[in-house]
C-alpha positions as CSV (number, residue, x, y, z in Angstrom):
1,M,195.1,47.4,189.2
2,S,193.4,50.8,189.1
3,E,190.3,49.3,187.4
4,I,189.2,47.6,190.7
5,S,188.6,51.1,192.3
6,N,185.9,51.8,189.7
7,L,184.2,48.3,189.9
8,F,184.3,47.5,193.6
9,P,181.6,49.6,195.4
10,V,183.2,49.7,198.8
11,W,186.7,50.6,197.5
12,Y,186.7,54.0,199.3
13,H,185.9,52.3,202.6
14,L,189.1,50.3,202.5
15,T,192.4,51.1,204.2
16,E,195.4,51.8,202.1
17,E,196.8,48.3,203.0
18,Q,193.5,46.7,201.9
19,K,193.5,48.6,198.6
20,Q,197.1,47.5,198.0
21,L,196.1,43.9,198.7
22,L,193.4,44.0,196.1
23,N,195.6,45.7,193.6
24,D,198.2,43.0,194.0
25,K,195.9,40.0,194.0
26,V,192.9,40.7,191.7
27,Y,193.2,39.4,188.2
28,I,191.3,39.5,184.9
29,K,189.8,36.4,183.2
30,D,188.5,36.6,179.6
31,V,186.1,33.8,178.5
32,K,184.2,32.9,175.4
33,K,180.5,32.6,175.1
34,G,179.3,29.2,176.6
35,T,182.2,28.9,179.0
36,V,181.2,27.5,182.4
37,L,183.0,29.6,185.0
38,H,181.6,28.1,188.2
39,R,180.1,24.7,188.8
40,G,178.6,24.5,192.3
41,D,180.9,23.1,195.1
42,E,183.4,22.0,192.5
43,D,184.7,25.6,192.1
44,C,185.3,28.4,194.5
45,D,188.0,30.6,192.9
46,G,186.7,34.0,194.0
47,L,184.3,36.8,193.7
48,Y,183.5,37.7,190.1
49,I,183.0,41.3,188.9
50,V,181.8,41.7,185.3
51,R,183.9,44.1,183.3
52,T,182.2,43.4,179.9
53,G,179.8,40.8,178.6
54,Q,177.0,38.8,180.3
55,L,176.8,35.9,182.8
56,R,174.0,33.6,183.6
57,A,173.5,31.8,187.0
58,Y,171.3,28.7,186.9
59,I,170.5,25.4,188.6
60,I,169.9,22.0,187.2
61,S,167.3,19.5,188.5
62,D,167.9,15.8,189.0
63,Q,166.0,15.3,185.7
64,G,168.4,17.6,183.9
65,K,166.1,20.6,183.5
66,E,167.8,24.0,183.8
67,L,166.3,27.1,185.4
68,T,167.9,30.6,185.2
69,L,168.2,32.3,188.6
70,Y,169.5,35.6,187.4
71,R,171.7,37.3,184.9
72,L,174.8,39.4,185.5
73,F,175.8,42.4,183.4
74,E,178.6,45.0,183.4
75,M,179.7,46.0,186.9
76,D,177.5,43.3,188.5
77,I,179.1,41.2,191.2
78,C,178.7,37.4,191.5
79,L,178.9,36.5,195.2
80,F,178.0,32.8,194.8
81,S,181.1,32.1,192.8
82,A,182.8,32.5,196.2
83,S,180.1,30.7,198.1
84,C,182.7,28.6,200.1
85,I,183.4,31.6,202.3
86,L,179.7,31.9,203.4
87,S,179.4,29.9,206.6
88,N,177.0,26.9,206.5
89,I,175.6,27.9,203.1
90,Q,176.2,25.8,200.0
91,F,175.0,26.7,196.6
92,E,174.8,24.3,193.7
93,I,174.7,27.1,191.2
94,I,176.3,27.1,187.8
95,V,177.6,30.3,186.2
96,E,178.3,30.5,182.5
97,A,179.1,33.2,180.0
98,E,176.1,34.1,177.8
99,K,178.4,36.3,175.7
100,D,182.1,36.8,175.3
101,T,182.9,38.1,178.8
102,S,185.7,39.7,180.8
103,I,185.7,39.5,184.6
104,L,187.8,40.6,187.5
105,I,188.3,37.9,190.1
106,I,189.0,38.7,193.8
107,P,190.5,35.4,195.1
108,V,188.6,33.7,197.9
109,R,191.2,34.2,200.6
110,V,191.6,37.9,199.8
111,Y,187.9,38.5,199.9
112,Q,187.5,36.5,203.1
113,K,190.2,38.6,204.7
114,L,188.5,41.8,203.7
115,M,185.2,40.6,205.1
116,E,186.8,39.7,208.4
117,T,188.7,43.0,208.8
118,N,186.4,45.6,207.2
119,N,182.8,46.2,208.3
120,A,181.9,47.9,205.1
121,V,182.9,44.8,203.1
122,A,181.0,42.5,205.5
123,N,177.9,44.7,205.2
124,Y,178.1,44.9,201.4
125,T,178.4,41.1,201.3
126,N,175.2,40.8,203.3
127,H,173.5,43.3,201.0
128,L,174.6,41.3,197.9
129,M,173.3,38.1,199.5
130,A,169.9,39.7,200.3
131,S,169.6,41.0,196.8
132,R,170.2,37.6,195.2
133,F,167.8,35.9,197.6
134,T,165.2,38.5,196.6
135,D,165.8,37.5,192.9
136,V,165.4,33.9,193.8
137,M,162.2,34.5,195.8
138,W,160.8,36.4,192.8
139,L,161.6,33.4,190.6
140,I,159.9,31.0,193.0
141,D,156.8,33.2,192.9
142,Q,156.9,33.0,189.1
143,V,157.3,29.2,188.9
144,L,154.7,28.4,191.6
145,F,152.0,31.0,190.9
146,K,152.3,32.3,187.4
147,S,151.0,30.6,184.2
148,M,153.4,29.5,181.6
149,A,152.0,32.1,179.2
150,T,152.8,34.8,181.7
151,R,156.3,33.5,182.4
152,L,157.1,33.2,178.7
153,A,155.8,36.6,177.8
154,S,157.8,38.1,180.7
155,F,161.0,36.3,179.5
156,L,160.6,37.5,175.9
157,L,160.1,41.1,177.0
158,Y,163.0,40.9,179.4
159,E,165.2,39.5,176.7
160,S,164.1,42.1,174.3
161,N,165.1,44.8,176.8
162,I,168.5,43.2,177.3
163,E,169.2,43.0,173.6
164,E,167.6,46.4,172.9
165,S,165.8,44.7,170.0
166,D,162.4,43.2,169.1
167,E,164.2,40.5,167.2
168,L,165.6,37.7,169.5
169,N,168.1,35.2,168.1
170,I,167.3,32.4,170.5
171,T,166.2,28.8,170.2
172,H,163.2,27.2,171.9
173,E,165.6,24.9,173.8
174,K,167.4,27.9,175.2
175,I,164.2,29.6,176.3
176,A,163.1,26.3,178.0
177,N,166.4,26.2,179.9
178,H,165.9,29.8,181.1
179,I,162.4,29.3,182.4
180,G,162.7,25.7,183.6
181,T,160.3,23.8,181.3
182,A,160.4,21.5,178.3
183,R,161.2,22.7,174.8
184,E,157.9,21.2,173.5
185,V,156.0,23.4,176.0
186,V,157.8,26.5,174.8
187,T,157.2,25.7,171.2
188,R,153.5,25.1,171.8
189,M,153.1,28.4,173.6
190,L,155.1,30.4,171.0
191,K,152.9,29.0,168.3
192,Y,149.9,30.3,170.3
193,F,151.5,33.7,170.6
194,Q,152.1,33.7,166.9
195,Q,148.5,32.8,166.2
196,E,147.5,35.8,168.4
197,D,149.8,38.1,166.4
198,L,152.0,38.8,169.4
199,I,155.2,37.4,167.7
200,K,156.5,36.1,164.4
201,M,158.8,33.1,164.3
202,S,161.4,32.1,161.9
203,R,164.3,29.6,162.2
204,G,166.4,30.5,165.2
205,S,164.6,33.9,165.6
206,I,161.6,35.4,167.3
207,I,160.3,38.8,166.5
208,I,158.0,40.6,168.9
209,T,155.3,42.2,166.7
210,D,153.0,43.6,169.4
211,R,154.7,44.6,172.7
212,K,151.5,46.0,174.2
213,K,149.6,42.7,173.8
214,L,152.5,40.8,175.1
215,E,152.7,43.0,178.1
216,N,149.0,42.4,178.7
217,V,149.7,38.6,178.8
């Protein structure tokens, strides 16, 4: 599969035999929005590389609250979908499609063999892991030390950048799942933002009306 050469960053550090192995074993999976691709220790089918679409990685508390860890976009790689190959590390992370998505999957045994026989792949894996832990540490800082107003404003601006629009078609429940709080808290804070003329709300939609003020929050 020639596409893997464009999407796998260390392709040109592989031997011809390793390239052939990837071409023979990698496969495409297309999923609809809302599909759960990976559910913690229950799944370990391989390394995901996003071709098109958007994935969300999140955790669920014992009380059933969701908290988004990070998003994955075109050409992003999801290492934790193959977490079973990472010695002594277990991740109860769920990965779902936020939009209709197409991914390349490198099977676990194939990727494990590449890691064991190619230093570039092993180093790249460590780089990916460090990058994701940085994302998680940033999130911990947000949850522990930032106010709910700051976190919500940050999320709305981030979502607006992703969608390239000031109008967000997203529910209060979905926002709560992303930032790890109750829907009622989100609704209350959004009403405050609306009173301050930062946003305008309608059913299933939020429009950012003053980006500058929202950034100041």
